[in-house]
N, C-alpha and C positions, 0 to 999 in steps of 0.2 A: 857458238861456244866452242864446238869441236874444231872449226876452222881457225879460230883465234889460237887455240892450243897448238895446232899443227904449224901455224906461222911462227909462233914463239919457239918451237923446237927446231925450225929450219936454221941451218948453220950460216946461210948467206942472206943477203938482202933480197927479199922476195920480189920487190918491185924491179930491181935491176935484173934479176933472173928472168922475170916475165918479159921485160923489155927486150932482152937478148933473143928470146923466142920470137917475139913480134917482129923484130928487125929481120930475122931470117925469112920469115913468111912474107914480110913486106918487100924484101929484095926479090924474092921469086915472083911476086905480083908485078913489081916494076919491070922485071925482065920479060914476063909474059906480055905486058902491055907494049913495051918498047920494041920487042921482037915480033909482035903480032902473033903470039902463040895460042891465044885464046884458051888459056888454062882456066879450069874451074876450081874456085876456092870454096864456094858455097857447099856446105855439108861435109867438109873434110873431117875426119876423125882424128883429133889431136892426140888421143891416147895411142895411136899407132906409131907416133914418132916422138913423143915426149915421155920420158921416164917419170912415172907417177911419184916416186920417192924423192928423186933428186931434182926434178924439173929440168933435166938436161935434154936438149933437143938433138935428135939424130937427123941431120940435114938430108942425108941420102934417103932415109925412110920418108921424110917430108916430101921430097921430090917424087918418090915413088907413089905416095898417097895422092898427091895432086895429079900426077900423070894418070893414075888409075881412074880418078874421078872425072878427068877430062877425056878419057879414052885416047890419050896422046901417047900411045905405046912406042911410036917410032922415035920419039925424042930420046936423046942419050943422057942418062943420069949424070955421068961424069962431066959432060959439057954444061949442063945446067948448074952443077955444083961449081964448076970453074967460073961461070958467069956471076954466081953469088959471091965468090971470093974476090972477084974483080971489084964488085960493088962495095964490099967491105973495106977494101984497100983504099978506095976513093974517099972514104969518110975519115975525118980527123980523129 
């Protein structure tokens, strides 16, 4: 009941908003696999990079969360974000 009320109060399409979050995470997963980065996505804390009120994703914080889980501290945040943006531009 409470969830239904929150969804009704949300100003945008919740499904589309959640899809955008999933796409960003998916692109980072794709990059991890294609570049053989071996990043760990299991057990990431979504609340560290998704605003609870607006459901907006902070991609830089997402990258940092995944890097921390993966103990991949040597990877550059900006480079991973650049690769995500390249993937986004490839899509129609």
